[in-house]
N, C-alpha and C positions, 0 to 999 in steps of 0.2 A: 769449611765450617759448618757446624750443626745449626739448624734453624729452630731450636727447641726454646722454651722460655728460660728466663732469669741469664740473660746475656753474661754479666760478670763473673756468674757462677761456673758456667759451661765453656767459656772462651777464654785462651791464654790472653791476658791483658797487660800491657806495657806502658808503665808511666815513665816519661821522662820529665824530670822535675829540672829546672835550670835554678838552683840553689835557692827556692824560695824561702820567703821569710816566716810561712806559717806552718802548720802541722802537715802540711799536703802528702809528703812523702811517708810520714808514719801512718796516715791515715788511710793510704793506698796499700801500705804492706799489711795491715790491719784487715783490708777488705779482700786480700788475696791476691792482688795484683804484684807482678813483676816491676820493679823499681830502679830505675837508672837515674841517677843524681850528677850533672855535669854543672861546671861552672858556667856562670851566664856569660863570661867572655867568650866560652867556647860554643855558646848556642850559634847555629845557623839555621835559616829557615828550610834551605832545600838539604843540605849535608845531613842534619840532625833526623830529618825524616828519611833520608836515603839509607841513613845506617839502620834505623828501625825496619824499614821494607827489607833488607838485606839479613836482619838480625832474625825476623820472624819466618825463618826457611820452612816450618812445617805448615803455613798457613797459605790456602789458596787465594783469599779474598783480606786484604787487611783495610781496616777502617780506621780513618784519622778523625779525633775529635779534639778541639782545642779546650782548654781550662774553663772557659766562658762560655760554651756552647753546652745548654742543658735539655736533655730530650724532652720532648713535649709529652711522649707517650711511651709507655714501657716497651713496645714493639718498633721503636723507630729504626733500630739499628736492624731488626728483622728486614723490616720493609726495605730500607734501603738494599741490603744483601739480596734480597730476592729477586732485582732487576738483573743479577749476574747468571739467572737461568738462562738468559739469551746468551748463546756463546760468542755474539759479535761485540758484546759490551766489554769496553777495557776498562772505564772508569764511571762513577756514579756520585751524584752529589744531592743532599736532601735540602728540604725547603727550611729556610731560616724564618721565623717568627720574631717580631720586635719584644723586647723586654718590657715588662708592665711600665717602666720609667722613661719608655723611648720618647724622645721628642717628635712633632711630626716630621719633621726631615728626616730622621733616624727610620722613623715608622714607613715613610714612603721609600726609601732605599732598600728595605726587606722586601716591601711589595713589588718594586719596579725589578730587582734582580731575582726575586723567588715568587713568581705567578703560582696561583692554585692548580694549574693544569701541569701534568708530567710533559716531557718532550725528549726525543733524541737528536743527535747531532751526529751526522755522518762526514765521512771525508768529503764527499760530494756537495756537503751544505757550506763549505766553508766560505766561498766568496760570496754565497747570499747572506749568510749571518754576520760576516766582518770579523772584528776580534771579540765578539761575543761567543762565536763559535766554539773556542778554547775555554771558555769560562768553566772555572771548576772554583771551590771553597775548600780547602784544608779544615776550615772548623768542623765541617760534618761531610766528609767525602769518603768514599772507599775504591780501591784499585783491585785489578785481577792482577796478582803480584807477578806472576810469568809474564804478563802482556807489558807492564811498565818497565821491568828490568831489562827485557828485550828492545824496548824503545830508548832504552838510555837512563830510568829512572828518573829521580829528582836530581834537578842543577844543584852543584854546590856554588858556593858564594854569589848567591843572588840576592838581592836587598830585600825583596818580596817578591810573591806572585810565583813562587815555586810550584803553587798548584797548577796555573795557567801554563807554565812551560811543561809540566808534564801532560797535561791535556794536550797540547799542542803537539807532543811527542807521540802521543798514540794515535791521535787524527793522522799525522804523516805517516804512521807506520800501518795504518788502514783499519784502527779500532774505532768504534762508536763510542760517544759519551752520552750518558743518560742524566736526566733530570728527573728525580723522583719526589712528587709533592707530596705524597702521603708520607714519606718519612720527614719528621719534624722536629726541630729544636728551636729553642728561644736562644738568639743570638744577635746584638746589635749595639751601638756605639753611638754615644752622645757627644761626637767630637766638637770642640771649638773651632772658631775659624783658622787659628794658627796651627791647631791640629790637622784640618783637614787640608791646609796649603803644604804642610809638610808631607802629608800622606801621598797628595798628589804629586809632588816633587820626586817621592821614591817612586810612585808608578811610571813617572817619564823617564827616570833613570833605567828602571828594569825594560821599558819598550825601547830604550836607545841601545842599550847592552845585548839583549835579545830581540834584535831588529827582524830576525828571520821569521818570527811569529807574524808580524804586520806585513811582510812580504807575502807570506803564505795565506793570512785571511784576510788582509784589508786595514786601512788605517782606523784609528780609534776615534777620531774626532765625529765622525757622525754618530756614533754611540751616544757620545756625550750630548751631541744636543738633542738628541731623543730623550735622553734623561731628563735634562732641564726642561724641556715642554711638558713631560709628565709630571715633573716636580709642581711646577707651576699651577698647571690645572688641578693638582691634589690639593695644593695649598690655597686655591681660589674656592674650592669646596668647602673647606674645613676650617683655615685660618689664614684668611685674606692677608691680615695685618702682619703676618711672616714673610710675605713676599719680598718687602725690599731686603730685610736681612738676606733671604734667601738668595737673591741677585748679587750682592757683594759675596756672599760665600763661594758662588760659583765662579765669579769674576777671580776670586783667589785662587781656587781650584785648578783653573785654566792656567792661571799666571804660573801657578807652582809646577803644573804638567810638563808647559812649555821650556820653562827653565831646567826642568829635569831632562827633559829630551835634549838639551842643549849642554847636560853638565860636563861634558869633556872640556869646554872652554872655560869651564870656571874653575877658581883655585881650590884647592882641598880644603882648608880652613872655612869658606865660606860653603861649602857642600856641606860639612859637618853641621853648620849652623841652621841649613834649610832643611835638612834630612829628620825625619821621624826616627829612623834607626840609625843613629849616629855611630854606633859600634861597627857598622859595616864599612866605614872609611878608614880602617886600618889599614897601613902599606901594604898588608899581603893581598889585600883584596883589590887590587890593581887591575887584574885579568879580565879580558872580556868574556863574557857568555857566549854559548854557542849552541846550535840544535843538534 
């Protein structure tokens, strides 16, 4: 990949549009992008990205952006790709800044997960960092294509967290993961209590079905406790009146996560009701993931 200015004009850009209701596909084509429209029911967090990874066979580095991640500077992609000058790096992700309408809770989540300092994670760091070692975010991430393909690519039929599975596969294969705080996008979500519960149910499902990641890196609960303490301190300094609601929200997140971890004991109709990604629970998605 060249690192000159004018990213869209100089790089092959593939837009995968899951049958959106607006003019996304048409505007992308007008901007010179290659566009692939798929049916919504055929979208799969991992398989769709894996198809893109294998399609872009002329690219050494493949950058993934979701539609709601807005580059904060014109050189955001360039800065992220620069990390791959180190031949040990298999994947990298950039910093996510909250949108201007972000709630204090949403803003803290960005600050906690995307600090102002860059860092690297090596395979030797896994036990020390725990589940956070494999953390990546495909809202703004880049991969050394050959490395990820050799490690197994993105998982298929995963409810979410395909980026974490990819990161864990790369670490397992001996590659490093890089966090580049100088490459920034605006990306945040103001989730309701119900949305938080359903999202964490899905995270629990992913951790259950990809249990090899927890075996390799360690349990996730320690990171959850660290997040709650950080959030309460953040709110105490800025919006202390939001603390009671935050405590309820975190209790719902933990309940959702534990139910997700035990999802194999739950009936399918209930899992559909508890899940944020209800399309995942189609009958063909009954298989177990693997490393």
